[in-house]
C-alpha distance (Angstrom), angle and dihedral (degrees) to the residues before:
residue distance angle dihedral
Q1 . . .
V2 3.79 . .
K3 3.77 115.5 .
L4 3.79 125.5 -177.9
V5 3.80 122.3 -175.1
E6 3.80 118.8 -170.9
S7 3.80 125.0 -166.0
G8 3.77 141.8 160.3
G9 3.77 102.0 73.7
G10 3.78 124.0 132.2
L11 3.77 147.4 128.3
V12 3.80 116.6 -55.2
Q13 3.79 136.2 165.1
A14 3.78 121.1 -111.3
G15 3.78 110.0 -81.3
G16 3.78 92.5 30.7
S17 3.79 131.3 116.1
L18 3.78 139.0 -123.3
R19 3.80 133.5 -179.6
L20 3.77 117.5 -146.0
S21 3.79 122.7 -158.7
C22 3.78 131.9 -162.7
V23 3.78 126.0 -170.3
A24 3.78 116.7 -160.6
S25 3.79 128.6 -159.9
G26 3.78 134.8 173.9
I27 3.81 93.3 45.0
T28 3.80 137.2 81.4
F29 3.76 89.7 -106.3
R30 3.79 101.7 -168.7
I31 3.81 93.9 60.7
R32 3.80 95.4 47.3
N33 3.76 128.7 96.2
M34 3.80 107.9 -131.6
G35 3.77 132.7 -158.4
W36 3.77 142.8 -170.2
Y37 3.79 117.7 -140.8
R38 3.78 133.4 178.5
Q39 3.78 137.8 -157.1
A40 3.77 122.8 -160.1
P41 3.83 121.5 -161.8
G42 3.78 110.5 -75.4
K43 3.79 93.5 5.1
Q44 3.78 136.0 100.5
R45 3.76 121.3 -100.5
E46 3.80 110.0 -94.1
L47 3.76 136.7 -165.0
V48 3.80 114.8 -106.8
A49 3.81 104.9 173.9
L50 3.78 141.7 -12.1
I51 3.78 132.6 -156.2
S52 3.76 122.3 -168.9
S53 3.79 126.6 -134.4
A54 3.78 123.9 -66.7
D55 3.82 96.1 -86.0
S56 3.78 95.5 70.4
A57 3.82 106.9 -0.7
S58 3.78 90.4 -158.6
T59 3.80 115.8 174.5
T60 3.79 137.7 -142.0
Y61 3.81 128.1 -170.8
A62 3.76 138.1 -165.5
D63 3.79 110.8 -109.9
S64 3.79 90.3 -117.0
V65 3.83 92.9 63.4
K66 3.81 103.0 32.7
G67 3.77 112.0 129.8
R68 3.82 92.3 14.6
F69 3.82 105.6 60.4
T70 3.81 128.7 52.7
I71 3.80 125.1 -166.0
S72 3.79 119.6 -157.0
R73 3.78 139.5 163.1
D74 3.79 139.6 -146.3
N75 3.78 108.2 -158.1
A76 3.81 92.7 -171.3
K77 3.80 88.2 62.1
N78 3.83 97.5 36.6
S79 3.77 85.6 -124.2
V80 3.78 139.2 137.3
Y81 3.79 123.6 -165.6
L82 3.78 138.4 -160.8
Q83 3.79 117.2 -156.6
M84 3.78 108.1 -161.4
N85 3.80 119.4 -165.8
S86 3.80 133.0 173.3
L87 3.78 89.7 23.6
K88 3.79 119.2 -159.8
P89 3.81 130.6 -158.5
E90 3.80 88.3 -109.9
D91 3.81 89.1 63.5
T92 3.81 88.3 69.9
A93 3.81 107.6 121.9
V94 3.77 145.4 105.5
Y95 3.80 107.6 -80.5
Y96 3.79 122.2 -146.8
C97 3.77 134.4 -176.5
K98 3.78 122.9 -145.8
A99 3.76 140.3 -177.3
L100 3.79 101.7 -128.8
A101 3.79 95.1 -139.0
Y102 3.80 92.4 58.7
D103 3.81 135.7 60.6
D104 3.82 95.5 -140.2
W105 3.80 123.8 115.3
G106 3.78 132.0 -167.0
Q107 3.78 125.5 -132.1
G108 3.80 92.4 -92.5
T109 3.78 130.8 -135.5
Q110 3.80 124.0 -106.2
V111 3.80 119.0 -122.7
T112 3.79 116.7 -170.7
V113 3.80 121.0 -177.0
S114 3.78 116.8 -167.1
S115 3.78 122.7 -154.1
C-alpha cells in the first residue's frame, strides 16, 4: 500500500522560504520518479516539479517556479523535498507529492504566502 506523508507547510510572508518534505512508503522509492504538485482554491491541481529515479535524479520545473524552487531526494530516507524560495502570494496552495507510477496522493500540506 502506497503511503505519502507531506509536511513543512505554513504561513510565510512574500519573499520568504519554506522546505517541504514527503516520506514515501509501500514503494521501491529509489527507482521511482517523484513529483510535487499543488492545488490552489478553485483551480486544478498542477505539476510543480519532477525528479527522476536515483540513477540520474534529473529535474524538471514548471515555468512559474523555475529559479525559485528546488526539488531533491534522499533515497536512504525514502524522502523527496521541495525547497521554496522567494515565495509569492500566487504560490499559495495545498502541496502534494506523488510517485508518478501510482495514483495515490497524500493529505497534502498547506502553504500560505501573505503579501
